C-alpha positions as CSV (number, residue, x, y, z in Angstrom):
1,X,-0.3,0.0,-0.4
2,X,3.0,2.7,0.5
3,X,4.9,1.4,-2.7
4,X,0.9,2.1,-4.2
5,X,0.4,5.3,-2.4
6,X,4.6,7.2,-3.5
7,X,3.6,5.9,-6.6
8,X,-0.2,7.7,-7.3
9,X,1.4,10.3,-8.4
10,X,3.1,9.4,-11.2
11,X,0.2,6.8,-12.4
12,X,-2.3,10.0,-12.2
13,X,0.3,12.1,-14.8
14,X,0.3,9.0,-17.0
15,X,-3.2,8.6,-17.0
16,X,-4.0,12.5,-17.6
17,X,-1.0,13.3,-20.2
18,X,-2.7,9.5,-22.4
19,X,-6.0,10.3,-22.0
20,X,-4.6,14.2,-23.6
21,X,-3.2,12.2,-26.5
22,X,-5.8,10.1,-27.3
23,X,-8.2,12.9,-27.2
24,X,-6.2,14.6,-29.3
25,X,-5.7,11.7,-31.7
26,X,-9.6,11.2,-32.0
27,X,-9.7,15.4,-32.5
28,X,-8.1,14.9,-35.9
29,X,-4.6,16.8,-34.4
30,X,-2.2,14.3,-35.7
31,X,-4.1,13.5,-39.2
32,X,-1.6,15.2,-41.3
33,X,1.8,14.4,-39.5
34,X,2.9,11.6,-41.1
35,X,2.5,13.9,-45.0
36,X,3.8,16.8,-43.2
37,X,7.4,14.8,-41.5
38,X,8.0,14.6,-45.1
39,X,8.3,17.5,-46.7
40,X,10.1,18.9,-43.7
41,X,12.5,16.6,-43.3
42,X,13.2,17.0,-47.1
43,X,13.0,20.5,-47.0
44,X,14.8,21.1,-43.8
45,X,16.0,18.9,-41.6
46,X,18.5,16.6,-43.8
47,X,20.0,19.9,-45.1
48,X,19.5,22.2,-42.3
49,X,20.2,20.8,-39.5
50,X,22.1,17.3,-40.4
51,X,24.9,18.5,-42.3
52,X,25.6,21.4,-39.9
53,X,25.1,20.1,-37.2
54,X,27.4,16.3,-37.5
55,X,31.0,18.1,-38.4
56,X,30.7,20.2,-34.6
57,X,29.3,16.6,-33.1
58,X,32.4,15.2,-34.0
59,X,34.4,17.7,-32.9
60,X,33.4,17.4,-29.0
61,X,32.9,14.0,-29.5
62,X,37.0,13.9,-30.0
63,X,37.0,16.6,-26.6
64,X,35.0,14.6,-24.8
65,X,37.3,13.5,-21.9
66,X,39.1,17.2,-21.4
67,X,35.9,18.6,-21.6
68,X,34.5,15.5,-19.2
69,X,37.5,16.2,-16.6
70,X,36.8,20.1,-16.7
71,X,33.2,20.0,-15.6
72,X,33.9,17.2,-13.1
73,X,36.7,18.7,-11.4
74,X,34.6,22.2,-11.0
75,X,34.5,22.2,-7.1
76,X,32.1,25.2,-5.9
77,X,28.8,25.3,-5.0
78,X,27.4,26.5,-8.2
79,X,28.5,23.1,-9.3
80,X,26.9,21.7,-6.3
81,X,23.2,23.2,-6.9
82,X,23.4,22.9,-11.1
83,X,24.3,19.0,-10.8
84,X,21.3,18.7,-8.3
85,X,18.8,21.0,-9.6
86,X,19.4,20.0,-13.5
87,X,19.2,16.3,-12.4
88,X,15.6,17.0,-10.6
89,X,14.4,18.6,-14.2
90,X,15.1,15.9,-15.8
91,X,14.5,13.0,-13.3
92,X,11.9,10.5,-13.5
93,X,8.7,11.8,-13.8
94,X,9.0,15.5,-13.2
95,X,9.1,16.9,-16.3
96,X,5.2,14.6,-17.0
97,X,3.8,16.4,-13.8
98,X,5.2,19.4,-14.7
99,X,3.0,19.5,-18.0
100,X,-0.3,17.4,-16.6
101,X,0.2,20.3,-13.9
102,X,0.2,23.4,-16.7
103,X,-2.4,21.6,-19.0
104,X,-4.9,20.5,-16.0
105,X,-4.1,24.4,-14.8
106,X,-5.4,26.0,-18.1
107,X,-8.1,23.9,-18.5
108,X,-9.8,24.9,-14.9
109,X,-8.8,28.2,-15.6
110,X,-10.1,28.4,-18.6
111,X,-7.2,29.1,-20.7
112,X,-6.9,27.1,-23.5
113,X,-3.9,28.9,-24.6
114,X,-1.6,27.5,-21.9
115,X,-3.6,24.3,-22.0
116,X,-2.8,23.7,-25.7
117,X,1.1,25.4,-24.8
118,X,1.2,22.1,-22.3
119,X,0.2,19.7,-24.7
120,X,2.6,21.2,-27.6
121,X,5.5,20.9,-24.8
122,X,4.1,16.7,-24.1
123,X,4.5,16.1,-27.5
124,X,7.8,17.7,-28.0
125,X,9.1,15.9,-25.1
126,X,7.4,12.4,-26.6
127,X,8.7,12.7,-29.7
128,X,12.2,13.7,-28.3
129,X,12.1,10.8,-25.8
130,X,11.2,8.4,-28.7
131,X,14.6,9.8,-30.7
132,X,16.9,9.4,-28.6
133,X,15.7,6.4,-27.4
134,X,16.0,4.9,-31.0
135,X,20.2,6.7,-31.2
136,X,20.9,4.7,-27.3
137,X,20.0,1.4,-29.3
138,X,21.4,2.4,-32.7
139,X,24.6,3.2,-31.8
140,X,24.8,1.7,-28.6
141,X,27.5,4.2,-26.6
142,X,29.2,3.1,-23.0
143,X,28.4,5.2,-20.2
144,X,31.4,6.9,-18.6
145,X,31.5,5.1,-15.7
146,X,31.3,2.1,-17.4
147,X,35.7,2.7,-18.5
148,X,35.1,1.9,-22.1
149,X,36.6,5.2,-23.6
150,X,34.6,7.7,-24.9
151,X,34.8,6.3,-28.4
152,X,33.5,2.6,-27.2
153,X,30.2,2.6,-29.6
154,X,28.0,-0.4,-30.8
155,X,28.6,-2.7,-27.7
156,X,26.0,-5.2,-29.1
157,X,27.4,-7.8,-26.9
158,X,27.3,-5.2,-23.7
159,X,23.4,-5.4,-24.0
160,X,23.0,-8.3,-22.9
161,X,24.1,-8.0,-19.7
162,X,23.8,-4.7,-18.8
163,X,21.8,-2.4,-21.3
164,X,21.9,1.0,-19.6
165,X,25.6,1.4,-19.6
166,X,25.8,1.2,-23.2
167,X,23.0,3.7,-23.4
168,X,25.1,6.9,-23.1
169,X,24.1,8.7,-26.3
170,X,21.9,10.5,-26.5
171,X,20.2,11.7,-22.9
172,X,17.2,11.2,-22.8
173,X,16.7,13.4,-19.7
174,X,18.5,16.1,-21.6
175,X,16.3,15.8,-24.5
176,X,12.5,15.9,-23.0
177,X,13.8,18.6,-21.2
178,X,15.1,20.1,-24.1
179,X,12.0,19.8,-25.8
180,X,9.8,21.3,-23.5
181,X,12.0,24.2,-22.9
182,X,12.2,25.0,-26.7
183,X,8.4,24.7,-26.9
184,X,7.4,27.1,-23.9
185,X,10.2,29.6,-25.4
186,X,8.5,29.7,-28.7
187,X,5.0,30.2,-27.7
188,X,5.9,32.5,-25.1
189,X,6.4,36.3,-26.0
190,X,7.4,37.0,-22.5
191,X,11.5,38.3,-21.7
192,X,11.0,35.5,-18.7
193,X,11.4,32.8,-21.5
194,X,15.2,33.0,-21.7
195,X,14.7,31.3,-18.5
196,X,13.5,28.5,-20.4
197,X,17.2,28.4,-22.2
198,X,19.1,27.4,-19.1
199,X,17.1,24.6,-18.0
200,X,18.5,21.9,-20.8
201,X,21.9,23.6,-19.9
202,X,21.5,22.8,-16.2
203,X,19.9,19.4,-16.9
204,X,23.2,18.5,-20.0
205,X,25.9,20.1,-16.8
206,X,23.8,18.2,-14.5
207,X,23.7,14.9,-16.6
208,X,28.4,15.3,-17.1
209,X,29.0,15.5,-13.7
210,X,27.3,12.7,-12.1
211,X,29.1,11.0,-15.0
212,X,26.6,9.5,-16.6
213,X,27.0,10.5,-20.1
214,X,29.8,12.7,-21.7
215,X,29.5,16.1,-23.2
216,X,29.2,15.1,-26.9
217,X,25.6,13.0,-25.3
218,X,24.5,16.1,-23.7
219,X,25.3,18.5,-27.1
220,X,23.5,15.6,-29.2
221,X,20.2,15.7,-27.1
222,X,19.7,19.3,-26.9
223,X,19.8,19.6,-30.3
224,X,17.1,17.0,-30.8
225,X,14.8,18.4,-28.1
226,X,15.2,21.6,-30.5
227,X,14.4,20.0,-33.2
228,X,11.7,18.1,-31.6
229,X,9.9,21.8,-30.3
230,X,10.6,23.3,-34.0
231,X,8.8,20.3,-35.8
232,X,5.6,20.4,-33.7
233,X,5.5,23.9,-33.3
234,X,5.6,24.4,-37.1
235,X,3.2,21.7,-37.6
236,X,0.5,23.5,-35.1
237,X,1.2,26.8,-36.7
238,X,1.1,25.1,-40.3
239,X,-2.4,26.0,-42.2
240,X,-2.8,23.4,-44.4
C-alpha cells in the first residue's frame, strides 16, 4: 500500500497525459503529421540541421575526455547546485508531472493557450524521448562510468549483460527537458522565456557532472530537443 501511494502521482500523471493524447488523436490533430514530416524532412532537416551538426558533434566527441574532466573537476557550490537542480529537472516523471499540471491549470482557468502550450510541449517531449531512445540502441555507446573510453560504440555483446551501461548516446533526460523548454520558449513572448533556455543546460551539466553522459551526448540531446520542439511548433502553425 505504501508503494502504491508513493507511485500515485506518477500513475495520475500518466493517465492524464495518455487521456490528452488519445483525445487529440480522436480530434484529428495527427491527421497531417506523416505528410508534414516527409515534407519538412526533405526541405529542412537533412540540409539545415543534419549536415552542419554532424561535424560539430564529431569535434565535441574528440574533446569529450577533456570536457568531462573540466566539468567534473569544478569543485564549487555552484557546480553542486547545478548538478542537483539539473538532475531534479530531468529525473524520472518530473517533466511529465509539470506538463500535466500546466495542462490541467489551463483547463481550470479556461485559458486555452496555456493548455495548448502544455500539449505542444508534451508532444515535443514524446518525440524527443522517442528519438533519444532510438539513438541509444542504434549506437550503443558506453557511458563514462563504464570505463570503456569515449569512443566505445556498438557494444552489442554488452546489451545482454547490462544494457544501461551502453545507453549513453544520447541523454533522454536532457532531450526531454530541452524539448519542453524550447517549445514553451517559442510560444511565450514574455522576456522571462529566456530563463527556459537555461533549464536544459542545467540538466546537461548535471548528467555530465554525475558521470552518466559524455559532453557530446548532452550536446546532441539538446539538439534533439530543439528539433523536436521546432517540428511540433511549425506543425501547429502550418495552416495546410
